[in-house]
N, C-alpha and C positions, 0 to 999 in steps of 0.2 A: 436566195435563201436555198439550202439544200436540206436533205434528210439528216445530214450528220449533226447539226447544230440541235434539231429537235431530238434526236435519238440521245444525244450527250446530256441534254436536258432532262429527259425522262430517267436516265440512269441515275444522275445526281439526286433529283427529287426522290427517287426511289431509295437511295442510300440514307438521304435526310429523313424519310419517313420510317426506315429500318431503325434508325438512331433514335427518333422519338419514341417509336414502339418498345425498343429496348429499355429506354428511361422509364416509361409508364409501367412495363413488366415488373421492372425492379423498384417501384415506389415504396414497397413494403420490405426490401432487402436491407437487413442491418449493414451499416457501414458502406452502402452502395454510393459510388461518385457518377453523377450523370456525365453523359458525353454531349457533345454538339459537333455537328459537321461543318467543316470549313471548306469552302469552293475556291478554284482558281479558274480562270479562263483559259482557253486553248486558242494559239493561232497556228496557221499553216505557214511555214516558212521554207524558202528555198535555201541553197548554199549561199547566196549572196544576200540573203536578207528576206524579209516580209514584204517588201514592196512599199510604194509610197503611200498607198491607202489600203492597208492591209485589213482583211475582214476576218473576224474570228470564226473558228470552226466548232465552237460549243463550249462547254464548261467540263468539269471534272471534280471529284472530291479530293482535295489535297491532304486532308488529316481528318480524324475524329478525335477530338480534344477532350480530355477528361477534366471536369470542373471540381477540384478538390475544396470546394467552400464547405464550411461547418455545417453539419446536420443538427436537427434538434435533439436533445438528449431525453430520453424517456427512463424513468424509473422502474426497476424490477425488484423481485424478492430473492434472487439469487446473488450471494455475496461475492461470488466471483465473476459475475458480469462486469465489465470494466468499459467505460467510454472515455475516449480521448476528447477533451475540451481544448481545442488548439490544434496546433500542427504536430506531425510526427506520425509514425506506423509502428505497429506492434512487430516485433521480429519473431518469425515462426520457423522451427527446425523442419526442413522439406523431408525428412525422413532418411535422406542419403549424406548428411553432413553439411548440406547448403543450407541457406536462408531465403525465405520469402517474406513479404511485408503484407501487412493488411490492416483495415481500421475496425473490422469486426469483432467486437470483445465478448462474444457469447463464448465463455469458458467453463469448463467443469474438470473434475478429477478424473483420471483413469485409475486403474485397479492398482498401478504402480506408484501413484502419489503424484504424477507428473499433471501439470496444468495444460489442457489440450483443447483445441477447438472441435467443432463437429465434424471435422473432416480427420480427427486424431492426430493433428499436427501440434507439436509441443511449443509453448510459449518459452521463448528465451529470456534470460535476465542475468543477474548477478547472484550467485548462490552464498549466502551468509556462511562463514566459519567462525563456529563458537559464539554465534549471535552479533557477529561483526560483519560489515558489508564494507568490501575494499572497492572504493570507486576506482573506474577504469580496468577493472578485471574483466577477461575475456567472457562473452556472453554465452551461457550454457542452458540447457533445458531447466526450467524451473522445477524443482521437485520439493513438494511440501512436506511429505514424510515417506520413509522407507518402510514397507510392510513387512520387511525381514528383520527390522530393529524395533526395539521398544518404542512406543509412543508416549511414554512417561516422562515429564520434564524432571531434570535432575534437580535434587533439593538442595537448599543452602543454608548452612549453619548460621546462627546469629553471630554478626561479626565477620562473615566470610565474603562480604561485598568487595568489590575493588576499593572502595572508600573506606572498609572496616568500620562501618557506622556503629554497630552493636546497638546499644539502647540509647534512644535520646528522650528524654523526660523534661518536660517543662511544666512546673508546679509552682504553686503559692502555698507557703507554710505560715500559718496564722501566727503573728508575732505576739498576740495577746495571750497566748497559751502559756502556762508555766511548766515547769518540770514535772513529769509523771510521779505520782505518790507511790509507785512500786518501782524498786531497782532490785537487780539488774533487769535488762530486757528480757521478756518472755513473751513469744509470739502468741501463746495461748493465754495469756492474761492482758485483755485491753487497757488495763490501767497501768501498764509498765510502758507504753508508747502512746503518742498523741494522733497519728494518722498513719494510713497504710494505703497502698495502691499495687496493682499487680498488672502484669502483661505476659503475654505467651512468647517464649523463646523456642527455637529448634536446634537440635543437634544436626551433626554431619549426615545423618541418616533419614533426616527429615521428621524425626519424632518430636511432638510438641511437648514442652515442659512450661508449667505455670511459675513464673518467677515474681514472688511477691517482695515488697520493699516495705519497710517500717521506719517512722521517722520519730526520733526521740529528742525533746528539747534538752539541751544540755544546761549546766549550771552556769558555764561561761556565757557571757552576754553574745548575742546573735549568732549562736552556735547550735547546731544541730547533728546528731548522729544517725546514720542511716545502716539498718540491719537488712537481712535478706533470708529468705527460705525458698526453697524449690520442691514442686510436686511433680513427680514422674508419672509416665504412663502406666496403665494397669499391666501387672505382671513385672514390673521393675522391682528391685529390691535394693534399697527401700523406696517405698512409694513417696515417702516425704522426708525431707532433711532440713534441720535448722542450720544454715550456713553460718550462723553466728557463733556456734559452739556453745549454747547456753547463755547468750548475752555477752560472751568475752570478745568475740572478734566483729568489730563493725565493718560494713562495706566501705565507709568512708566517713569524712566529717564535711559537713555543709556550713561554711562560713559567709555570713552576710555583712556588709558594712552598715552604716548608721542610715543610708538612703534605702536600705532593703534590697540592694543588689547582691547577687551571688558573686564570691571573690575566690571560691576553690571549686570549680564546677565537675570536674571529671575524676572518675575512678575507674579501676581495672578489675573486671571481674573474671575470676578462673574457676572452672568446674572440670572435675576428673570424671572418669567413667565410673567410679564407684559412688560419686556424688549423684550420678545421673542414673543410677540403678543398674548398672552393667556390670558383669563379672569379667574382668580381663579387659584387653585393649580392644574394644568394640567400635568406638567412634574416635574421630580425631580431637585430641585434646582442645578443649573450648577455652579460649581468653577472649575477651571482647570488652570494650569500653562502655561504661555507664556514664553518659554525659547529661548533668543538670544545667546545661548552659540556658541563660535566659530566664531561670528560675528566681523568685522573689521571696522576700518575708515581708509581708505587708499584714496592716491590722484587718484583714478581711478572712473570710472562711477558707478552708483548705480547699483548693481546686486543682485538678489536672487539665492544664491547658492543651497539653499535647503529649502523646506517648507512642513513639514508634520504634520499630526494630527492623534490622534488615534480613531477618531468616524467613524461610518458607519451606512448607512439606512438598513433596513431590506430587506432581499433577498429572493428570491425563490430558491429552490432546483433545481440545472440545471444539475449535473452530479456527477460522481465519477471517483477516480483514485486510484490505488493500488501501494504503493512504494515497492522498494526491500526489505524493511523491514517488509513488510506485512501491513502497516498501510493504513487503508482506509480512504480517505479524501473525504467530500463532498464538492462540489463546488457550490457556490451560486452566484446569478445574481449581487449581490453588490460587486463582487470581492473578497469575503472572502472564507476561506477554514476552515473546521472544521473535526477534527478526529471523525469519528463515530465507529472505532473499528480497530482490528488489527488480521490478519490471523496469525495463530501459525502453527508449523510443529510438527510432532511426528518422534522420531527416536528410532530404535530398534538395540539392541546389534546383534542380528541374523535375519536379514531381510529374508534369505532364508527360515526361519521357519514360516514365515507367511502363513495363510491358504488361498488360492484364493477362492472367493466367485463368481466370474463372474462379468460382468458389471464393469470392471475396479477397482474392490474393493477388499481388504484383510481384514481379522480378525486376531487379535493376537492369539498366542498359546503358550502352555507351552515352545515350543521349540524356539519361537520367542523372548520370555521374555516380561516384561512389557514395554509399550511405555514411552519414555523420551521427555517431551513435552518443547518446547522453542520458541524463536522468530526467524524467518528467519535471517541468517547471525549473529547470536549472538555467534555461536561457528563453530568449523570446521564441526560439523556432521549435521549442517542445512545448507541448500543451500539458495541462495537469490531468490527472486521472480521477475519474469519479466512480468509486465503486457502487455496486448494485444500480447500474445505470448502463443504457446503450445509445449508441450514436443512430439515430435514424437516418434513413436514405435522404440525400439533399434534393431529390427530385420535386421541382415546383410543378404539380399536376396541371395547375392554371396556365403556366406558360407553356408546358408542353402541349397541351391541348390547341392553344393558339398557333403554335408551331406547326401542328399537325395540319389546321386548316390552311395555313400560308403554304405549306409545300404541297397539299392536295390541290391547291389553286395553281401553283407552278407546274405541278404534273399535268393539269388539264390545259394549261396554256402551251405547254411544248407539244402536247398531242396534237393541239389545234394547228401548229406549225406545221406537223407533218401532214395533216390533213389537208391545208392549204397547198403545200407543195404538191402534193398527189393531184389536187385540182387543176393545178397550173401544168404539170405534165400531161395530164388528160387533155387539156386544151392544144398542147401542141402535137398531141398524137392524132388529134380528130382535125388538123388543118389539111385542106384539100389543095 
């Protein structure tokens, strides 16, 4: 027995205690991954080999391996705090065009509208273009808004959606009613129509208009005439207009079969600037469908089962939310939501090979391999995101305290071997 074995054991136990201490110190660090010391024995060998009965000369620390097990997720009040539930790493811009990786989801907005962490590094993802996210696009710093641009969402005219929905109304007209006692139709005379309903529509500038529809039972069996009026915002001229032209022009005819089902469901409404109260070509000419599909004529009271339209006013950006698939939605005061980007994750074949950089960051290395980038939840190697949540450190304090006791005893035992070797040498020196 020599001093070398005991000294190497002291060094190894000291490194193990350092690892335990680092784990305990970071038990409250968000996204921290604990490490464990791995040891290897050391043999003295000559050029011809270690001999027939080799005796080791101690131990060494072969590696400090990070344990990438899942940490618990805690709920927070910050909507930009994001936890990864499963595999994957956030991509962060390192400030010089490169990328570093992390599990700490403590994010906030900087003055330029970028999502950043506490060190000011920008979170990367796929930016939305006109509300569309193109999968596979290059990862860029996610910017939720540009302070030099308007934060107002663009309005949409009724009928201006990609599906050109217009107005969709599902109603029941009471088959027991007879022809009104007054003719022709006059919106101001309730005896000239049987029922009415209204909805708000929007022009291309986002101004609201009240679009009213009136239903008149016709003399022909199972037939109704639909008429319309429009009320314009204050200041418009006219502020109110009878689109029927004094009961002459109907919006359309609703015809039902003997079972009460509608057979002629859709009409087309057309509104000019003059009818909307504008002088000159102020708005985009408005043409939209008025669809009564699914409406019925049963012997029950008049009912509006559904009334929807696809227009909306301009809205101001009010907040953000992050979905489990990483899509960041901007919320506007007009009730609309619009994707502004998507957080993406990176996966590695050997995450233990990542190079720790401190500040909850890692860098890829030849050992870790190249990152494989994908959307959260798109495959088993990518976890899903949980907004308003943070992943706690995965340090098990109980286990670390037990490890500390074990390494302390190992340190004491190695010190005892040095003491014993010293005693043996003292005996040899004292020989006469």
